[in-house]
C-alpha positions as CSV (number, residue, x, y, z in Angstrom):
1,M,-22.2,-18.7,11.6
2,E,-24.6,-16.6,9.5
3,R,-23.0,-15.3,6.3
4,S,-23.3,-11.6,7.3
5,A,-21.8,-12.2,10.7
6,L,-19.1,-14.3,9.2
7,A,-18.1,-11.7,6.7
8,A,-18.2,-8.9,9.3
9,A,-15.9,-10.9,11.7
10,I,-13.4,-11.6,8.9
11,D,-13.4,-8.1,7.5
12,R,-13.0,-6.6,10.9
13,S,-10.1,-8.9,11.7
14,A,-8.4,-8.1,8.3
15,A,-8.8,-4.4,9.1
16,L,-7.0,-4.9,12.4
17,A,-4.2,-6.8,10.7
18,M,-3.6,-3.9,8.3
19,R,-3.7,-1.3,11.1
20,L,-1.2,-3.2,13.1
21,H,1.3,-3.1,10.2
22,M,0.7,0.6,9.4
23,I,0.5,2.2,12.8
24,G,2.9,2.0,15.7
25,D,6.2,3.3,14.4
26,D,6.3,7.1,14.2
27,R,9.3,7.1,11.8
28,T,7.6,4.7,9.4
29,E,4.3,6.6,9.6
30,R,5.9,9.9,8.7
31,R,8.1,8.5,6.0
32,H,5.1,6.9,4.1
33,G,2.4,9.3,5.2
34,L,0.5,6.4,6.8
35,A,-2.8,6.8,8.7
36,V,-5.8,4.8,9.8
37,A,-9.1,6.6,10.4
38,R,-12.7,5.8,11.2
39,R,-15.3,7.4,9.0
40,A,-19.0,6.6,9.3
41,G,-18.1,3.1,10.6
42,L,-15.5,2.4,7.9
43,V,-11.9,1.8,8.5
44,C,-10.0,4.1,6.1
45,L,-6.4,3.2,5.4
46,S,-4.2,5.8,3.7
47,S,-0.7,6.5,2.5
48,T,0.2,9.8,0.9
49,E,3.5,8.3,-0.4
50,M,2.1,4.9,-1.5
51,P,-1.5,5.5,-2.7
52,D,-2.0,2.1,-4.2
53,D,-4.6,-0.5,-3.4
54,L,-2.6,-2.0,-0.4
55,F,-2.3,1.0,1.8
56,T,-5.1,3.3,0.5
57,R,-8.6,1.8,0.8
58,A,-11.8,1.9,2.9
59,L,-12.7,-1.4,4.6
60,G,-16.0,-2.6,6.0
61,Y,-18.4,-1.4,3.4
62,G,-21.4,-3.6,3.7
63,T,-19.9,-5.9,6.3
64,F,-19.1,-4.2,9.6
65,A,-20.3,-0.8,8.3
66,A,-23.4,0.1,6.4
67,A,-23.3,0.2,2.6
68,T,-25.1,3.5,2.2
69,Q,-24.7,6.9,0.5
70,R,-23.6,8.3,3.9
71,Q,-20.6,5.9,4.0
72,I,-19.6,6.7,0.4
73,D,-19.8,10.5,1.0
74,A,-17.8,10.2,4.2
75,A,-15.1,8.2,2.5
76,V,-14.9,10.6,-0.5
77,R,-14.6,13.6,1.8
78,H,-11.8,11.9,3.8
79,Y,-9.7,10.8,0.8
80,T,-10.3,14.1,-1.1
81,A,-8.9,16.0,1.9
82,L,-5.8,13.9,1.6
83,R,-5.6,14.4,-2.2
84,L,-5.9,10.7,-2.7
85,P,-8.2,8.5,-4.8
86,T,-11.2,7.0,-2.9
87,R,-11.0,3.2,-3.0
88,F,-13.5,0.7,-1.5
89,E,-12.6,-2.9,-0.9
90,V,-15.8,-4.9,-1.3
91,M,-16.3,-8.5,-0.1
92,H,-18.3,-10.1,-3.0
93,G,-20.4,-13.0,-1.8
94,A,-21.3,-11.0,1.3
95,V,-22.1,-7.5,0.2
96,P,-25.4,-7.1,-1.7
97,R,-25.3,-6.3,-5.4
98,A,-27.3,-3.2,-4.8
99,A,-24.4,-1.9,-2.7
100,V,-22.0,-2.4,-5.6
101,R,-24.4,-0.6,-8.0
102,L,-24.5,2.3,-5.6
103,L,-20.7,2.6,-5.9
104,V,-21.0,2.6,-9.6
105,R,-23.6,5.3,-9.6
106,N,-21.2,7.4,-7.6
107,G,-18.6,7.2,-10.2
108,F,-16.6,4.2,-9.0
109,R,-15.1,1.6,-11.3
110,E,-13.8,-1.8,-10.5
111,E,-10.0,-2.2,-10.5
112,K,-8.2,-5.2,-11.9
113,G,-7.3,-8.0,-9.5
114,A,-9.0,-9.8,-6.7
115,R,-8.2,-11.8,-3.6
116,Q,-10.0,-15.0,-2.5
117,V,-11.1,-15.4,1.1
118,H,-10.9,-19.0,2.4
119,V,-12.9,-19.9,5.5
120,L,-12.7,-22.7,8.0
121,E,-15.4,-23.1,10.7
122,L,-14.7,-25.8,13.2
123,T,-17.2,-27.7,15.3
124,R,-14.8,-30.2,16.6
125,A,-11.1,-30.5,17.3
126,P,-8.9,-30.5,14.1
127,R,-6.9,-33.5,13.3
128,A,-3.6,-34.0,15.0
129,V,-0.7,-32.0,13.6
130,E,1.5,-34.2,11.5
131,S,4.5,-32.4,10.1
132,G,6.9,-35.2,9.1
133,E,10.4,-33.9,9.1
134,L,9.3,-30.4,9.7
135,R,9.5,-29.3,13.3
136,V,7.1,-26.4,14.0
137,E,7.8,-24.1,16.9
138,R,6.2,-20.9,18.3
139,V,8.4,-17.8,18.0
140,R,9.4,-16.1,21.2
141,R,9.1,-12.4,21.6
142,V,12.8,-12.0,21.8
143,D,13.1,-13.7,18.3
144,A,10.7,-11.2,16.6
145,M,13.4,-9.7,14.5
146,R,14.8,-13.0,13.4
147,Y,11.3,-14.2,12.4
148,A,10.5,-11.0,10.4
149,R,13.7,-11.2,8.4
150,L,13.1,-14.9,7.7
151,A,9.5,-14.1,6.5
152,S,11.0,-11.5,4.2
153,R,13.3,-14.1,2.7
154,G,10.5,-16.5,2.2
155,F,8.4,-13.9,0.3
156,G,11.4,-12.4,-1.4
157,S,10.3,-9.0,0.0
158,K,12.5,-6.0,-0.8
159,G,12.2,-2.2,-0.9
160,P,10.1,0.0,1.3
161,I,7.0,-2.2,1.4
162,G,9.0,-5.2,2.4
163,L,10.7,-3.2,5.2
164,L,7.3,-1.8,6.3
165,F,5.9,-5.3,6.8
166,E,9.2,-6.5,8.4
167,R,9.0,-3.8,11.0
168,G,5.3,-4.4,11.5
169,W,5.9,-8.1,12.4
170,I,8.7,-7.1,14.8
171,R,6.3,-4.7,16.7
172,Q,3.4,-7.1,16.7
173,L,5.4,-10.1,17.9
174,R,7.2,-8.2,20.6
175,S,3.9,-6.9,21.9
176,G,2.4,-10.4,22.1
177,R,-1.2,-9.1,21.9
178,Y,-2.7,-10.1,18.6
179,A,0.0,-11.9,16.6
180,T,1.6,-15.3,17.2
181,A,4.3,-16.5,14.8
182,F,5.6,-20.0,14.0
183,V,8.7,-21.2,12.3
184,G,9.0,-24.7,10.7
185,S,12.6,-26.1,10.6
186,V,14.2,-29.1,9.0
187,R,17.2,-30.4,11.1
188,R,17.4,-27.0,12.8
189,T,17.4,-25.1,9.5
190,P,14.5,-22.6,9.1
191,A,12.2,-23.6,6.2
192,A,8.8,-22.1,6.6
193,T,6.9,-19.3,8.4
194,G,3.4,-18.4,9.4
195,V,1.5,-16.0,11.7
196,L,-1.9,-16.3,13.4
197,V,-3.6,-12.9,14.0
198,T,-6.5,-13.3,16.5
199,D,-9.3,-10.8,17.0
200,R,-12.4,-11.3,19.2
201,K,-14.2,-13.7,16.8
202,A,-11.8,-14.6,14.0
203,A,-8.3,-16.0,13.6
204,G,-6.4,-15.0,10.4
205,L,-3.6,-16.9,8.8
206,Y,-0.9,-14.5,7.6
207,S,2.8,-14.5,6.5
208,G,2.7,-18.1,5.2
209,S,5.9,-18.7,3.3
210,V,8.4,-21.5,2.5
211,L,12.0,-20.8,1.6
212,P,12.7,-21.7,-2.0
213,R,15.0,-24.7,-1.3
214,F,12.2,-26.4,0.8
215,R,9.3,-25.9,-1.5
216,G,7.3,-28.8,-2.9
217,N,7.3,-30.7,0.5
218,A,3.8,-29.7,1.7
219,F,5.5,-27.7,4.5
220,Q,2.9,-24.9,4.2
221,N,0.2,-27.4,4.8
222,A,1.9,-28.3,8.0
223,M,2.2,-24.7,9.0
224,I,-1.6,-24.2,8.4
225,R,-2.4,-27.2,10.6
226,A,-0.2,-26.0,13.4
227,R,-1.7,-22.5,13.4
228,V,-5.3,-23.8,13.3
229,R,-4.6,-26.2,16.2
230,Y,-3.0,-23.4,18.2
231,G,-6.1,-21.2,17.6
232,Y,-8.5,-24.0,18.4
233,D,-6.9,-24.7,21.7
234,R,-7.4,-21.1,22.6
235,G,-11.1,-21.0,21.8
236,F,-11.2,-19.9,18.2
237,R,-13.5,-21.7,15.8
238,L,-13.5,-19.3,12.8
239,F,-10.3,-19.2,10.7
240,Y,-9.6,-17.4,7.4
241,A,-6.9,-17.0,4.9
242,M,-6.6,-14.8,1.8
243,S,-4.8,-15.4,-1.4
244,E,-4.6,-14.5,-5.1
245,P,-7.2,-16.6,-7.0
246,D,-6.5,-20.3,-7.2
247,N,-2.7,-20.1,-6.5
248,A,-0.6,-22.5,-4.5
249,S,-1.7,-20.8,-1.2
250,A,-5.3,-21.2,-2.1
251,R,-4.9,-24.9,-3.0
252,N,-3.0,-25.5,0.3
253,A,-5.8,-23.9,2.3
254,R,-8.4,-26.0,0.6
255,D,-6.4,-29.1,1.2
256,E,-6.7,-28.3,4.9
257,G,-10.4,-28.0,4.9
258,F,-10.9,-24.3,4.1
259,V,-13.7,-23.3,1.7
260,T,-13.5,-20.3,-0.6
261,R,-16.5,-18.2,0.5
262,F,-15.8,-14.7,-0.6
263,E,-13.8,-12.6,-3.1
264,M,-12.3,-9.2,-2.3
265,R,-12.6,-6.7,-5.2
266,R,-11.7,-3.0,-5.3
267,Y,-13.6,0.0,-6.6
268,I,-11.9,3.3,-7.2
269,R,-12.9,6.9,-7.9
270,E,-10.1,9.3,-8.8
271,T,-9.8,12.7,-7.2
272,D,-11.7,15.5,-9.0
């Protein structure tokens, strides 16, 4: 797939994944001031109670939306009305340098931190899933709550953000529309988790965790293979995963054939 089309498909899928977590529970939306809006083709995430880089950022700049002054102005107006900083997430390696320079000329500065985007494009069936002692099973809708709590344990998630993601997975898995979850068990004891979020053109690997006592056994590699095989059998050929730079998750993805193609960086302009 052409680089620009590849980046647009991944960025659009990632925007969908965030929207599914943020929107759908009125109580959670009110509590955290969550909203997702479309402005000049951008997807604008916002939280008036958690205005950090996770829940307050504009997605799609230079990928599925144009990287122009019009987009910047629209985002600034939107976030200023909410009394929030304006933040763009930019996919380096796909977005032209001129688009980044335009942000800088508009008073944006790069924030610390980045996420790598690992990509797998398949032209043939993936190798057979071999998981050794790990038995990987698809999660049923009725087990959505059990999965969400298990994933929270795997990530050590606590506090309001952990609860937000936990409730998000429960909603998504119960709906059965975009997200499919898997649990890996050793002798019937849950050991690993993973979700595949499918959009029209891309399948994203999310929620990959291994409980502490089972780490070091390549179980997350098995969970990656299981999700890729599941997606391939349903017609998907483009897969992606995101991670902090060169951490264990990044190495696991590369071990399974993913290539690090892009890097997500954030640019912020504080409110006037």
